N, C-alpha and C positions, 0 to 999 in steps of 0.2 A: 281691534283690541289696541290700545294706543300706546304709543311708543314714549318713553322718557319724557322725551321736548313735549309731546302734547299735552301728557299728565300734568306736568309741572305748569303749562299753561293755562290748562284747564283747573288748577289748583289754584293759580294766582287770581284769575278772575272768579273765581267762587269767595277768596278771601275781601277781595276787593267791593265785589257785593255784600257781605257780610259786614266788612268796613262800614261802609255807607249806611247799611241797615241799623248798625249798632250806635252809628249817631246821630239818626233821626230817632230814634225810640231814646236817647238820652234826651236830646230837646223836649218831645213830649214831656219826658220827666221832670225837666227842669222846673215845668210850670205846672199850677192849681195844685200843690201839695198844701197840706195845713199851713197857714200863716205865712203864706208865700215862699215857702221852701220847697223844694225838691220832692218829689213820691220816691218812693222806695221802690214801687212798682207801678207800669201804667194800669192794669189790671186789678184791683186792689192794692193793699198799702199806699195809701192817700198820705201816711204819715213818714215823716223824715225822720227814722230808725239811724240813730250816730254811726255807729259801726257799718250798716250798710253804705254809706253814705262819703265815710271815711275812705273804705276801702276803693268805691268808685274813683276819688279823688283822683287816685293813680292814671285811670285811662283817662279821665276828663282834663287835667291838666296837661298831660302829655300829649294831647289830641291838638291842642294851641285852640279850640274852639272857644271864641270867648262868649261866649253864653255860658260854657259849662264852665270855663275859669270865674266867673261873674257869681255864677252860684254856688260854687262850692267858698268863694270869697264870704255870701250871705251864710251857708250852713257855718263855719269857720267863727261867725261873728254872734251868730245864734247861741252857738254852743260857750263862747267866751261871754256872753252875758247872763247865762242862765249855770255858768260852771259853781260850784258849790263854795262855800266862805274857806274850805280847805283845800280847796284844788280838784274835787273830782267831777268828771263831765259827766252830764246825764245820757240817759240811755235815748232818749229822744231830742232832737235839737230845738222844741218848742215847748218840754217840759221839764222845769227845774227840781220838782220833785220825784222825777222817772230814775230814781238811783239804787244803784247795787250791783251795776254793773264791774267787771274785772278788766275790760279788755277797749271801754271806752275812750279812757284818758290817753293812755298810750295809742292808740287808733288818731287821737285828735291830735297829738304831737307830730306823728310820723305826715297825717294830710298837711297839718301846717308847716311843716318842713318843706314835703312838697311845693306846696302853695307859693313860701317866699323864696324856692329855687326858681318856679317856672314864671313868677313876676318881675323877681329882684326888689322885691318890697322886703329887705331883711330883717326888719324889728316889728312886722305886723304881729299884733297881739302879743308883744313880751310880756306883757304882765301875767297872763292868761297861762303863756308857755312857763314863766317861773313856778307859778302856783302848781301847776303840774305836773313839773319835775319832781316839786318838793311833795306831793302827797303822795307821790308812786316808791318815794324815798322811804315811807316809814309802813310800807305795805309788807315788810318783811318779817313773819313773827320770829325769827331767829337774828332779826338785825343784821341780814345780810345781804349779798345782792338780789337772788334770788327773792321772787316775791309771790307769794300765795293768794289763792280763791277760793271762795266756795262755790261748792256745785251747782250746776246750770246758770253761771255768773257771764259766761263767756257768750259766743254766738252761736253755741250749741244748747239752748236754752231745752233740751230733751236729752241731755246727755250729762251723766253725772264727772266732772272734772273735780279733784279736789286736790289739795296742796298746792304745790308746785306744778303751773300748766307749762307743758312747751309752748303754745302758743304764744299764751300771753307774754312767756318770758322773752320770748323772742321778739315779740311787738316791742317791750322793753328796752331790748338791748338795741333795734333798731333807731328806737327815738334817741336812747343816747347818746350814739355815736352822732346821729344828725343834729345833736344838739350842743356838743363837743363835750360831751362828761365822759371822757374817754376811758379815767378811772374806773371809775363804777361800771364803763361797759367792759373794761379788760376783768373786771370780778367777776361779772355774771358771765360772762364767757367762760371763765374759767370754772365756774362753780356748775353751769351747765353740764360742762366736759367730765365732772367726773362721775363714778361709776354709782349706779343706782346700789342701795345696800339691799343685798338678797339674802342674806344669810340670818335674817330673823333676831337679830342683836345688834346694836349699836356701840362702840368701843366712846369711853369719856371725849369726849370736845371733839369726836368726827362728825362730819357733815356730808349729808346727801346730796348726790348729783342727779342727771338726766342720761345719762351714757347707758345703755343696755351691754351685760357683758356677753348677753348669748344672740345678738341681733348688730347689726350694722347699725340701725334706727334709733333715733332715742326714745325715752317714755314717752308714753302720751301724758303720762305724771308724777309724780313723785314726791313724798314725804314720811321722812324715816324710815323705816323698814317696810313701807308701803309703797307700789310702784303698779303701773300699769303699763304692759309690755306692747298692748295696743297699736298698731300703727297709724299714727294722725299726719296726712298726708298734708295739711295747711301749715304745721308744726315744723314739720322736717323740711318743707317746701323753703319756708322765711329761713330755715336754720343754715339752709344750704345760700339764699341769698344775702343773708347778712353776713356770713364767713364766719358764723359760731361753727359749722361744719369745716374742717380743713378741706382743701383738696379732695385727697385721697377718701377722706369717710365720705364727703359729697358725693363720688363716685361709686361707692360701695352701697349707699344707699338707694342711688339710681336704678343699680344693676338688681338690686335685692327686691326691690316694686316690681320692676318688669319682668323678672322673674315668677313673682307671688302670682303679679293677675292675668301672666300664661297660665300659670297654675288653677287659678279660679276660675277663666276660659275655658279650659277644657272639661274643668267639674261642672259647668253648667252654671255656674251662680254670677257669672259676669259677663252681658251679652253685648260691652259697646268695648272700642281700643284707650277707654280711658280709666284711671286708676279710681277706685270709690274714696269718699272722705275718711274712712276709718277702716280697717280691716285686722286681723279678723272680725268678721260679726259677731255681735255679741247676739247667742242662744240663750232661749228659756233654760237650757238646762246649767247654763255659766252660772256663777259665785256673784258674778258683776251686773246679772241682770235684775231690772227693778221692775216692780208689776206696772207700770205706767207706760212700759216700753209696748208691752201687748197691744197698747192700744196706738201710743204715738210714735212709737220708734222700733218698730220691728223691723229684724233682719234685713238687711238690702234696701230699707228704707229711711230716709230722713238723715238725721246723723249718725244712724247707726249703719254707716256704709251706702247711703245715698253717692251717688255721684253728683257734684255741683259744679257748674260751669263756672263760678267764680273762683273756688277752689284751684280748677285745673288750670284757669289761667296763670296762676302760681306757681303752680307745677310744670309748666311751659317754662316759665321766667327762670325757675330753677334750674332746669334743663340745660337752657342758654349761659346761665352763671357757670355752671360744671364745664362750659365746653362741648355740650353733645349737641350739638345743632342740628344734625342730621334727625335725632329722636327728636328733638322739639320740632320739626317741622312734621313728621307726623303724628305727634300727638294736635299740632295745631290744627291738620287736617281732620282730625275725629271731633276737636271741638267746634269745626267749622260747619260741619255735620250736624253736632248736637245740638248746638242753638238754633238749627231751624226747627228742632222737634216746638210742640206748642198744645197746651190743651185746648184752647179752641182752634181747629182745624183751618176756621180761615185766616190764619194768618203765617205768612209765607215765614217769617221768621219769629221764635216763639222768645229766644233768650229767657229758658224757663229756669223755675229757681231749683227744681232738683230733677235727677231721674233714677228709677230704682236700676238697683243693681242688675237684677236678674234677667229682665227682660227690653228693657231698654227705656221704658215708657217715660213720658215727662210727667211730673207732680207739682203742684204748689201752684204759684200764679205764672202768668206771662208778664213779659218785659219788665223781667227784672232790673234795675238799675245797677247792681253791682254784677250781673252777669251780663250783660253788654259793656259796661265799664273794662272789666278785664280781660275781656275778648278783645279790644281795642288794644290794651295795654301787652296784654301777650303777643297780638299779631306785630307790634312794633319791635318785640326783644326779639322774636324771630328773624323778620327783616333787617334790622339796625345790629345783630347780634350781641347786644349788649341789652343792660339792664337799667333802666333810668332810675334814677334817685338812689337805686341802690347799688350802683356801680363805686361809688364814694365810700356806701359804707364797708363794703368789702375792701376797698384799696386800703383802709386807715385798721381793720382788721389785720391786714398783712403787713401792715406798718407796724402795727405793735406785734405782732408775734414773735417770743423768745428766739 
C-alpha cells in the first residue's frame, strides 16, 4: 500500500500524462474541421459547434499553446462574421443560418473576453461584442435583467429547460462583468438570488427569482409560479465561479452536492466519484418526463443525469473558487481516471462525451474538444489554487456587494 507521499507523487504523474494527452487531442482537433475551423471531437463531430469551442477556449487559451490560441481566434472571427444583424451568435461557427441557441451569444462574449485577456488585444472584435451585448439586453420578456429561453435551446438539446434558465443567466452575468457592464450585472445577480415563487400565485408587481427556499442550490429554471428544483451542476458551478452565490451559499451548495452523491452511491445509482450533470434523475413516472426521454434521455443518461467530463471540470474549478482545495484535488483525481475511458478500447485516453451514472461506462464520441480543454482548465485551477478569468469576475462581485 502506498503512503500519502507516494500516492501524491503517482497522482501528479498521472495528471502530467493526462495534460499532455489533452494537449495532443486539442492539437489534433484544431485542424481538419469544417471551413478550416476546429473539430468538436476527433472521432465524429467534425462540425465547429459554437458552445463546445467557446467552452474549450478557457482551457486552450490558458494553456498558452499558440496553436490553440490561434484556433480560438479563427473561431471568434468566424462567429463575428456570421453574427445575425441583431447580434445573435449562431450555433455553428460556419453556418450563419444555424440560429435559435440561447447560450451561444453569452459564450461568445466570455470566449472573446478570455481571448483578449490572454493576448492583450483589448479591442479585438469590439463591434461584434457591442452587438452581442445589445442582443442580450432584449431577451427578457419582463424587461428585467433575467433573460428567458426556449426549451432545448441551450447545450442540453434533449432537456426541457424553459423560462429563466440558471445556466444561461450565469453565463450572461459573467459576460456582463467581463465587459464592465456592472450595473446590469448587479441587477441580474440580485434577481437570480430572489426566491422562487412556490405558493401558486404572484402578488402584483412581484418578480420571481431562482433561489430555492427548501434547498441551498438554485433552481434549474424559474418562470412566474413555475420552476424546477432539480440540481443543475453546470449552472450552480457557474454561480459559484462568478460570485453570484455568496461564499456561505457556495459552501452550502457544495456540501449538499457531496452529501447527495454519497447517498446515490449507497443506493447504487452512481458508480463514479464525480457528480451527475443533473439530479434527481427524471423518471418516467415524474410529471416533467417527456416521451422523447425514453429514447434519448433515460435516467442517468445524457442530459438526464449523465456525467459529463467538461461539466465536472467546471465543478472542480468551483471547488477551488470556494476554497475547498482538498476536495478539488480528490475530484480532479476522479476526473483524471474518467477521461481515460473511451468507446474505442484502443485509445489510452478517451476524453469521452459522457458517462452513464449507474455503471460508469462511456458513451458518445471520443476525443471531445471541450472534455480535453476543461480537463486542462480544472488541472490549472487545482495546481495554482485560482480560477483564471473568473477570479476577476468574483472580485468585482465582492466589490459591488452591499
